[in-house]
C-alpha positions in Angstrom: 0.0 0.0 0.0 3.1 2.3 -0.1 3.8 4.1 -3.3 7.0 6.0 -3.8 6.7 9.3 -5.5 8.7 12.5 -6.1 8.4 15.3 -3.6 6.3 17.5 -5.9 3.7 14.8 -6.3 3.5 14.1 -2.5 3.3 17.8 -1.7 0.3 18.3 -4.0 -1.5 15.1 -2.9 -4.0 14.6 0.0 -4.2 11.7 2.3 -1.1 10.3 4.1 2.4 11.2 3.0 5.6 9.7 4.5 9.1 11.0 4.1 11.8 8.4 4.8 15.6 7.9 4.4 16.8 7.2 0.9 20.3 6.0 2.0 20.0 3.8 5.0 17.4 1.4 6.6 17.0 3.7 9.6 14.9 1.8 12.1 12.7 4.8 12.7 12.0 5.2 9.0 11.6 1.5 8.4 9.2 1.1 11.3 7.1 4.0 10.1 6.7 2.3 6.7 6.0 -1.0 8.5 3.1 0.2 10.7 1.3 1.6 7.7 1.9 -1.6 5.8 0.4 -3.8 8.5 -2.5 -1.3 8.8 -3.0 -1.7 5.0 -3.3 2.0 4.6 -2.5 3.8 1.4 0.6 6.0 1.7 2.6 8.1 -0.7 6.3 7.9 0.3 9.2 10.2 -0.6 12.8 9.1 -0.3 14.9 11.9 1.4 18.5 12.4 0.7 20.6 14.1 3.5 20.1 17.9 3.7 17.3 17.8 1.1 16.3 21.5 1.0 13.1 20.9 -1.0 11.8 18.5 1.6 12.9 20.7 4.4 11.0 23.6 2.9 7.9 21.6 2.5 7.8 19.8 5.8 9.6 22.2 8.0 11.5 19.3 9.5 15.2 18.5 9.0 15.0 14.8 10.0 13.2 11.6 9.0 10.7 10.1 9.2 8.0 12.7 8.7 4.3 11.9 8.3 1.9 14.4 6.9 -1.8 13.5 7.0 -4.3 15.7 5.2 -4.1 19.2 6.8 -2.9 18.0 10.2 0.5 19.1 11.6 3.6 17.1 10.6 4.4 14.1 12.8 8.0 13.1 13.4 8.0 11.2 16.7 7.4 7.4 16.7 4.5 7.7 19.2 2.7 10.2 17.0 3.2 8.1 13.9 2.0 4.9 15.6 -0.9 6.8 17.1 -2.0 8.1 13.7 -1.9 4.6 12.1 -3.8 3.2 15.0 -6.5 5.9 14.6 -6.8 5.3 10.9 -6.9 1.5 11.2 -8.4 0.6 14.6 -7.2 -2.7 16.0 -4.5 -3.3 13.3 -1.6 -1.5 15.0 -2.4 -1.2 18.7 -4.7 -3.2 20.9 -8.2 -1.7 21.5 -8.1 -2.5 25.2 -6.8 0.6 27.1 -4.6 -1.5 29.5 -3.1 -3.5 26.6 -2.5 -0.3 24.7 -0.6 1.2 27.6 1.6 -1.9 27.8 2.2 -1.8 24.0 3.2 1.9 24.0 5.6 1.2 26.9 7.3 -1.6 25.0 7.5 0.6 21.9 9.2 3.3 24.0 11.7 0.7 25.2 12.5 0.1 21.5 12.2 3.5 19.8 12.3 6.1 22.6 15.1 8.1 24.0 17.7 5.8 25.5 15.8 2.8 24.0 17.2 0.0 21.9 17.5 2.0 18.7 19.1 5.0 20.6 21.7 2.7 22.2 22.5 1.0 19.0 23.1 4.5 17.5 25.3 5.4 20.4 27.4 2.3 19.7 27.9 3.3 16.1 28.8 6.8 17.1 31.2 5.6 19.8 32.9 3.2 17.4 33.3 6.1 14.9 34.8 8.6 17.4 37.1 6.1 19.2 38.5 4.7 15.9 38.8 7.9 13.9 36.2 6.5 11.5 37.9 3.1 11.0 34.7 1.6 12.5 31.2 3.0 12.6 30.4 6.2 10.8 32.8 8.4 8.9 34.2 10.9 11.5 32.2 13.9 10.2 29.0 11.9 10.4 29.8 10.5 13.8 30.5 14.0 15.1 27.2 15.3 13.7 25.2 12.5 15.2 27.0 12.8 18.5 25.5 16.3 19.0 22.0 15.0 18.1 22.2 12.1 20.5 24.1 13.9 23.3 27.0 11.5 23.0 29.8 11.5 25.5 32.2 8.7 26.3 30.3 8.3 29.6 26.9 8.0 27.8 28.3 4.9 26.0 29.9 3.4 29.0 26.9 1.2 30.1 25.2 0.9 26.7 25.8 -2.9 26.6 24.0 -3.5 29.9 21.1 -1.3 28.8 20.7 -3.2 25.6 20.9 -6.6 27.4 18.1 -5.5 29.7 15.9 -4.1 26.8 16.3 -7.3 24.8 15.5 -9.5 27.8 12.4 -7.5 28.6 11.1 -7.9 25.0 11.8 -11.6 25.0 10.0 -12.1 28.3 7.0 -10.2 27.0 6.9 -12.2 23.8 6.9 -15.5 25.7 5.9 -18.5 23.5 3.7 -16.4 21.1 4.6 -16.1 17.4 4.0 -12.4 17.6 3.7 -9.7 20.2 0.2 -9.3 18.9 -0.6 -13.0 19.5 -1.5 -14.8 16.3 -1.0 -11.7 14.2 1.6 -8.9 14.3 1.1 -5.4 15.7 3.3 -2.3 16.0 5.6 -4.0 18.5 6.4 -6.7 16.0 7.2 -4.1 13.3 9.4 -2.1 15.6 11.2 -5.2 16.9 11.9 -6.4 13.4 13.1 -3.1 12.1 15.1 -2.0 15.2 16.9 -5.4 15.2 18.2 -4.7 11.7 21.3 -2.7 12.9 22.1 -5.6 15.3 22.4 -8.3 12.6 25.1 -8.4 9.9 23.5 -7.0 6.7 24.8 -8.5 3.5 24.4 -6.7 0.2 21.6 -9.1 -0.7 19.7 -8.2 2.5 19.6 -4.5 1.6 21.0 -3.8 -1.9 20.7 0.0 -1.7 22.7 0.4 1.5 25.9 2.1 0.5 29.2 0.6 1.8 30.1 3.4 4.3 26.8 3.1 6.1 26.9 -0.7 5.9 30.1 -0.4 7.9 28.3 1.8 10.4 25.6 -0.8 10.9 28.2 -3.5 11.3 29.6 -1.7 14.4 26.3 -2.1 16.2 26.0 -5.7 15.1 29.5 -6.4 16.3 28.7 -4.8 19.7 25.3 -6.4 20.3 24.5 -9.1 17.7 25.4 -11.9 20.1 23.0 -10.6 22.7 19.8 -10.9 20.6 17.6 -13.7 21.9 16.7 -16.4 19.4 13.0 -15.8 19.9 13.4 -12.2 18.9 15.4 -13.1 15.8 12.6 -15.5 14.9 10.0 -12.7 15.1 12.2 -10.6 12.8 12.5 -13.5 10.3 8.7 -14.1 10.5 8.0 -10.4 9.9 10.3 -10.1 6.8 9.0 -13.4 5.4 5.3 -12.6 5.7 4.7 -8.9 6.4 7.6 -6.6 5.4 9.4 -6.4 2.1 12.6 -8.4 1.8 15.3 -7.6 0.6 14.9 -4.4 2.7 13.6 -1.6 0.5 15.0 1.9 1.0 
């Protein structure tokens, strides 16, 4: 249900428009696409290159993902994006029961929120970059730019491994013996788990053909740091999602 278009076409259209990364399978961008896919909602998507002035002028946002729906304000935060998809497709993305929805949003925050699984994976990439002068992780200029965005200091990365271990263990315990966090069908937690584990697995060229080599190296730094920590049951959810619900090879 996602159609990729040029910026001008998306700007002139109505409905739901989504701006995502054109150069890397950023978990936040990939998860945004994923929740609209499982919701089976029609979306026009635009691939954004870094520092895309045309997109910045349209959305007013210098980051991705960005979701624009009808005349409503632009949404950039994972919780806003999930909330919109849940409103447009009741029951497909989040549980209808209020208590179950509270738990789901808490788990999503553990994955996508500040100091969550994705955040800590990004800190590991930045740390690898800045402590190796770019031999690992991002190129030095990219690592320095992201360090400011993520409040990186050597101290912030000191306990990142322990935080990731706790987050992965919490997710695995919540999943239990179920095939999906949604029970017999996936919900937003399954999408976010699958896409946010992508930096923690070694991505071959066949897994994501459009990922350029310098950024493949950056993702490899997170996989080297945390890949062995990922429980088998979470890897099974990821495999199930990409086999049945999300495009594979990963499409950026």
